[in-house]
C-alpha positions in Angstrom: -23.8 -21.0 -23.5 -20.8 -23.1 -22.7 -19.2 -22.5 -19.3 -15.9 -20.8 -19.4 -13.2 -22.5 -17.2 -12.4 -20.1 -14.3 -8.7 -19.7 -15.2 -9.8 -18.6 -18.7 -12.2 -15.9 -17.5 -12.1 -12.4 -18.9 -14.0 -9.2 -18.8 -16.6 -10.5 -21.3 -17.6 -13.2 -18.7 -18.6 -10.7 -16.0 -22.0 -9.4 -17.2 -24.2 -7.6 -14.7 -25.8 -10.2 -12.5 -23.0 -12.7 -12.6 -22.9 -13.9 -9.0 -21.2 -16.3 -6.5 -21.8 -17.5 -3.0 -18.6 -18.7 -1.4 -18.0 -21.4 1.2 -17.8 -20.3 4.8 -14.8 -19.6 7.0 -14.9 -19.5 10.8 -13.0 -16.6 12.3 -10.9 -17.9 15.2 -9.2 -15.9 17.9 -5.9 -17.0 16.4 -6.9 -15.2 13.2 -7.5 -12.0 15.2 -4.3 -12.2 17.1 -2.3 -13.0 13.9 -3.8 -10.0 12.2 -3.0 -7.8 15.2 0.6 -9.0 15.0 0.9 -8.5 11.2 -0.6 -5.0 11.3 0.6 -3.7 14.7 -3.1 -3.0 15.5 -3.3 -4.3 19.1 -6.3 -2.2 20.0 -7.7 -3.7 23.2 -11.1 -4.3 21.7 -9.5 -7.0 19.6 -6.8 -8.3 22.0 -7.9 -7.7 25.6 -10.8 -9.9 26.7 -11.2 -8.1 30.1 -11.4 -4.7 28.4 -13.8 -6.1 25.7 -16.2 -7.6 28.2 -17.1 -4.0 29.2 -17.9 -2.9 25.7 -21.3 -3.1 23.9 -20.0 -6.3 22.2 -19.2 -8.1 25.5 -16.2 -9.8 24.0 -13.3 -9.3 21.6 -14.2 -8.7 18.0 -12.4 -9.0 14.7 -10.8 -6.0 13.1 -12.9 -4.5 10.3 -9.9 -4.8 7.9 -9.6 -8.5 8.9 -13.2 -9.1 7.9 -12.6 -7.3 4.6 -9.4 -9.3 3.9 -11.2 -12.6 4.7 -14.0 -11.7 2.3 -11.6 -10.9 -0.5 -9.8 -14.2 0.3 -13.0 -16.2 0.2 -13.7 -14.9 -3.3 -10.1 -15.6 -4.4 -10.4 -19.2 -3.1 -13.6 -19.7 -5.0 -11.8 -19.1 -8.3 -14.6 -16.7 -9.3 -12.3 -14.3 -11.1 -9.9 -16.9 -12.5 -7.0 -15.0 -14.0 -9.1 -12.2 -15.3 -8.2 -9.5 -12.8 -5.3 -7.2 -13.8 -5.6 -4.7 -10.8 -7.9 -3.5 -8.0 -8.8 0.1 -8.8 -10.7 0.9 -5.6 -12.9 -0.3 -2.8 -16.1 1.8 -2.5 -18.7 2.2 0.2 -17.2 -0.2 2.8 -19.5 -0.5 5.7 -19.0 -2.6 8.8 -22.6 -3.4 9.8 -22.2 -5.9 12.7 -19.3 -7.2 14.7 -17.6 -10.4 13.8 -16.7 -12.4 17.0 -14.4 -15.3 17.4 -16.3 -18.4 16.4 -18.4 -16.6 13.8 -18.5 -18.2 10.3 -18.7 -15.8 7.4 -19.3 -16.3 3.7 -19.6 -13.9 0.8 -22.4 -13.3 -1.6 -21.1 -11.2 -4.5 -22.5 -10.1 -7.8 -21.4 -7.9 -10.7 -23.3 -4.6 -10.6 -21.5 -2.8 -13.4 -19.3 -3.7 -16.4 -18.0 -1.0 -18.6 -15.3 -0.2 -21.1 -12.0 0.9 -19.6 -9.5 3.4 -20.9 -7.3 0.5 -22.2 -8.4 -1.4 -25.2 -7.2 -4.7 -23.6 -9.3 -4.2 -20.4 -12.7 -3.4 -19.0 -13.8 -2.3 -15.5 -16.2 -4.4 -13.4 -17.8 -3.4 -10.1 -18.6 -6.3 -7.8 -20.8 -5.8 -4.8 -19.9 -7.9 -1.8 -22.2 -8.9 1.1 -20.4 -10.6 3.9 -22.9 -12.8 5.8 -22.5 -14.5 9.2 -23.8 -17.9 10.3 -27.1 -16.3 11.4 -27.8 -14.8 8.0 -26.9 -11.3 9.2 -24.9 -9.0 6.9 -21.7 -8.0 8.8 -20.1 -6.0 6.0 -20.8 -4.6 2.6 -18.5 -3.0 -0.1 -18.0 -2.6 -3.8 -14.8 -3.7 -5.5 -13.9 -1.9 -8.7 -11.5 -4.1 -10.7 -9.7 -3.9 -14.0 -10.3 -7.1 -15.9 -8.5 -8.3 -19.1 -10.5 -8.5 -22.2 -10.3 -11.8 -24.2 -10.4 -9.7 -27.4 -9.1 -6.2 -27.2 -11.6 -3.5 -27.9 -11.6 -2.7 -31.6 -10.3 -6.1 -32.8 -12.6 -8.3 -34.7 -15.4 -5.8 -34.8 
């Protein structure tokens, strides 16, 4: 089978088991503070080191939604989806499993777990499971993305 350039990818290219492992990204304190500023979420666990020292984590930790956003961004940077994705339908079963601390490096291991016809003849629906992994090999977050992907050939054409 000939490899499909990422920008030309379509629903048909995302069969169950299609997978990617991204490059890593170190989460810096500046990322956490920028996220707090962008969202208005200045909860002390993320922004106050003296407060955070007295928590079970012993230091400030990244916001859960920041870890999620970084994981989505790592997949986007990889080019895995190319131009195939028309819309995000939903995020399912998001679980924060371990804290992400400043200085941690995360990467994503993602694989297609479902590919099915959509309601539109020009699109299908793929579900991609994301495992966000830290530098120690520990899973820090998991979730499933349900995405609407364009079909190369609309359903019913050429059949």
